[in-house]
C-alpha positions as a Python dict, from the first residue, in 0.01 Angstrom:
ca = {
    (1, 'X'): (0, 0, 0),
    (2, 'X'): (-180, -284, -173),
    (3, 'X'): (-466, -237, 72),
    (4, 'X'): (-505, 128, -25),
    (5, 'X'): (-525, 38, -395),
    (6, 'X'): (-811, -204, -335),
    (7, 'X'): (-1026, 64, -163),
    (8, 'X'): (-1283, 223, -392),
    (9, 'X'): (-1261, 604, -382),
    (10, 'X'): (-1646, 627, -401),
    (11, 'X'): (-1676, 438, -74),
    (12, 'X'): (-1438, 679, 97),
    (13, 'X'): (-1636, 986, -13),
    (14, 'X'): (-1975, 817, 52),
    (15, 'X'): (-2105, 876, -302),
    (16, 'X'): (-2167, 503, -367),
    (17, 'X'): (-2385, 468, -58),
    (18, 'X'): (-2584, 780, -143),
    (19, 'X'): (-2638, 665, -498),
    (20, 'X'): (-2757, 323, -377),
    (21, 'X'): (-2989, 482, -120),
    (22, 'X'): (-3138, 706, -387),
    (23, 'X'): (-3206, 408, -612),
    (24, 'X'): (-3371, 217, -325),
    (25, 'X'): (-3590, 514, -226),
    (26, 'X'): (-3688, 576, -588),
    (27, 'X'): (-3777, 209, -640),
    (28, 'X'): (-3988, 191, -323),
    (29, 'X'): (-4161, 520, -408),
    (30, 'X'): (-4236, 399, -760),
    (31, 'X'): (-4377, 73, -621),
    (32, 'X'): (-4592, 267, -371),
    (33, 'X'): (-4737, 493, -640),
    (34, 'X'): (-4800, 191, -860),
    (35, 'X'): (-4973, 11, -572),
    (36, 'X'): (-5199, 311, -510),
    (37, 'X'): (-5277, 333, -880),
    (38, 'X'): (-5394, -28, -869),
    (39, 'X'): (-5583, -7, -536),
    (40, 'X'): (-5773, 319, -597),
    (41, 'X'): (-6001, 183, -873),
    (42, 'X'): (-6063, -135, -672),
    (43, 'X'): (-6169, 59, -363),
    (44, 'X'): (-6364, 329, -547),
    (45, 'X'): (-6575, 75, -738),
    (46, 'X'): (-6709, -48, -403),
    (47, 'X'): (-6877, 284, -324),
    (48, 'X'): (-7244, 335, -402),
    (49, 'X'): (-7338, 450, -749),
    (50, 'X'): (-7544, 764, -812),
    (51, 'X'): (-7870, 575, -865),
    (52, 'X'): (-7827, 388, -536),
    (53, 'X'): (-7750, 709, -349),
    (54, 'X'): (-8060, 869, -500),
    (55, 'X'): (-8275, 587, -360),
    (56, 'X'): (-8114, 592, -16),
    (57, 'X'): (-8391, 818, 112),
    (58, 'X'): (-8743, 905, 8),
    (59, 'X'): (-8951, 1210, 95),
    (60, 'X'): (-9329, 1174, 107),
    (61, 'X'): (-9587, 1449, 137),
    (62, 'X'): (-9847, 1313, 379),
    (63, 'X'): (-10081, 1614, 373),
    (64, 'X'): (-10332, 1445, 139),
    (65, 'X'): (-10365, 1124, 345),
    (66, 'X'): (-10689, 1141, 542),
    (67, 'X'): (-10737, 961, 877),
    (68, 'X'): (-10804, 594, 806),
    (69, 'X'): (-10625, 603, 471),
    (70, 'X'): (-10291, 455, 371),
    (71, 'X'): (-10065, 491, 71),
    (72, 'X'): (-9797, 275, -82),
    (73, 'X'): (-9462, 433, -165),
    (74, 'X'): (-9124, 296, -267),
    (75, 'X'): (-8808, 302, -55),
    (76, 'X'): (-8495, 121, -174),
    (77, 'X'): (-8699, -64, -437),
    (78, 'X'): (-8935, -204, -173),
    (79, 'X'): (-9291, -103, -87),
    (80, 'X'): (-9355, 121, 213),
    (81, 'X'): (-9694, 172, 378),
    (82, 'X'): (-9774, 516, 519),
    (83, 'X'): (-10093, 503, 723),
    (84, 'X'): (-10283, 784, 898),
    (85, 'X'): (-10449, 606, 1189),
    (86, 'X'): (-10788, 717, 1318),
    (87, 'X'): (-10847, 777, 1688),
    (88, 'X'): (-11045, 452, 1700),
    (89, 'X'): (-10754, 258, 1542),
    (90, 'X'): (-10508, 415, 1789),
    (91, 'X'): (-10735, 326, 2083),
    (92, 'X'): (-10775, -30, 1953),
    (93, 'X'): (-10398, -71, 1912),
    (94, 'X'): (-10327, 67, 2260),
    (95, 'X'): (-10581, -172, 2422),
    (96, 'X'): (-10388, -480, 2307),
    (97, 'X'): (-10191, -657, 2581),
    (98, 'X'): (-9839, -661, 2432),
    (99, 'X'): (-9741, -970, 2632),
    (100, 'X'): (-9990, -1167, 2421),
    (101, 'X'): (-9815, -1068, 2098),
    (102, 'X'): (-9559, -1283, 1916),
    (103, 'X'): (-9337, -977, 1861),
    (104, 'X'): (-9435, -748, 2151),
    (105, 'X'): (-9425, -377, 2066),
    (106, 'X'): (-9651, -90, 2164),
    (107, 'X'): (-9786, 159, 1913),
    (108, 'X'): (-9566, 425, 2075),
    (109, 'X'): (-9257, 214, 2003),
    (110, 'X'): (-9357, 188, 1637),
    (111, 'X'): (-9434, 559, 1583),
    (112, 'X'): (-9269, 894, 1656),
    (113, 'X'): (-9355, 1088, 1970),
    (114, 'X'): (-9638, 1330, 1905),
    (115, 'X'): (-9713, 1160, 1571),
    (116, 'X'): (-9873, 835, 1688),
    (117, 'X'): (-10133, 866, 1413),
    (118, 'X'): (-9863, 817, 1146),
    (119, 'X'): (-9760, 454, 1109),
    (120, 'X'): (-9481, 399, 855),
    (121, 'X'): (-9376, 41, 783),
    (122, 'X'): (-9207, -159, 512),
    (123, 'X'): (-9469, -330, 296),
    (124, 'X'): (-9297, -668, 305),
    (125, 'X'): (-9435, -962, 502),
    (126, 'X'): (-9179, -1095, 748),
    (127, 'X'): (-9266, -1454, 658),
    (128, 'X'): (-9150, -1493, 298),
    (129, 'X'): (-9143, -1139, 160),
    (130, 'X'): (-9485, -1104, -4),
    (131, 'X'): (-9659, -766, -14),
    (132, 'X'): (-9953, -760, 229),
    (133, 'X'): (-10289, -611, 134),
    (134, 'X'): (-10460, -336, 330),
    (135, 'X'): (-10291, -15, 219),
    (136, 'X'): (-10495, 33, -97),
    (137, 'X'): (-10858, 137, -135),
    (138, 'X'): (-11088, -165, -99),
    (139, 'X'): (-10812, -414, -18),
    (140, 'X'): (-10865, -687, 242),
    (141, 'X'): (-10730, -571, 579),
    (142, 'X'): (-10775, -892, 774),
    (143, 'X'): (-10970, -953, 1093),
    (144, 'X'): (-10764, -704, 1297),
    (145, 'X'): (-10812, -413, 1054),
    (146, 'X'): (-10447, -377, 955),
    (147, 'X'): (-10285, -580, 680),
    (148, 'X'): (-10340, -926, 533),
    (149, 'X'): (-10075, -1123, 348),
    (150, 'X'): (-10245, -1326, 73),
    (151, 'X'): (-9950, -1560, 22),
    (152, 'X'): (-9969, -1755, 349),
    (153, 'X'): (-10239, -1581, 554),
    (154, 'X'): (-10043, -1366, 799),
    (155, 'X'): (-10270, -1107, 963),
    (156, 'X'): (-10143, -778, 1110),
    (157, 'X'): (-10333, -531, 1328),
    (158, 'X'): (-10366, -154, 1281),
    (159, 'X'): (-10019, -105, 1432),
    (160, 'X'): (-9878, -354, 1176),
    (161, 'X'): (-9806, -609, 1450),
    (162, 'X'): (-9833, -978, 1365),
    (163, 'X'): (-10146, -1127, 1521),
    (164, 'X'): (-10208, -1447, 1327),
    (165, 'X'): (-10037, -1664, 1067),
    (166, 'X'): (-9681, -1779, 1001),
    (167, 'X'): (-9501, -1441, 1000),
    (168, 'X'): (-9249, -1434, 1288),
    (169, 'X'): (-9221, -1057, 1333),
    (170, 'X'): (-9413, -732, 1296),
    (171, 'X'): (-9384, -533, 974),
    (172, 'X'): (-9050, -351, 992),
    (173, 'X'): (-9047, 19, 1075),
    (174, 'X'): (-8778, 188, 860),
    (175, 'X'): (-8574, 481, 993),
    (176, 'X'): (-8769, 800, 928),
    (177, 'X'): (-8820, 1154, 1050),
    (178, 'X'): (-9067, 1432, 991),
    (179, 'X'): (-8892, 1725, 820),
    (180, 'X'): (-9210, 1933, 854),
    (181, 'X'): (-9571, 1876, 959),
    (182, 'X'): (-9656, 1738, 615),
    (183, 'X'): (-9331, 1582, 487),
    (184, 'X'): (-9169, 1263, 610),
    (185, 'X'): (-8819, 1155, 507),
    (186, 'X'): (-8763, 780, 506),
    (187, 'X'): (-8404, 663, 521),
}
């Protein structure tokens, strides 16, 4: 009978175990909610802000750019050159033997199909990041008629391919698409 007196009646009915389980579940749930409350601001602050999202793409109306002209625009706080190539510039670019180039690419690889007259490149020299000349009215275009970097003398042709100087690569072509015949969306 002494053994029966030492048995807790709550253990026999199972109430003690249920109460303990409830406390454990409540504590773990509270810790989980607290962990989420701490992690959410840390994760959400890593997402792009509204001003960055606004600059993630740029639309340019190219209807006013005449053949042989180029404009400078801004994409992600960097200059972009949009150039309307003439038939003579296209012919000259297509005549170049790509195996002789430091960074071999054809004009077709650097433009969109059916729009080979529109060359869109980042306006940043691949040597040390200077802005090449050649997109503005009266600027020096270099001996190949494209772009000339005044910082260290890199010379690009009409397809913005490196032809001379220290730059290791062609001017970068950003991702872009024509949303209509006169509007291009970069980014």
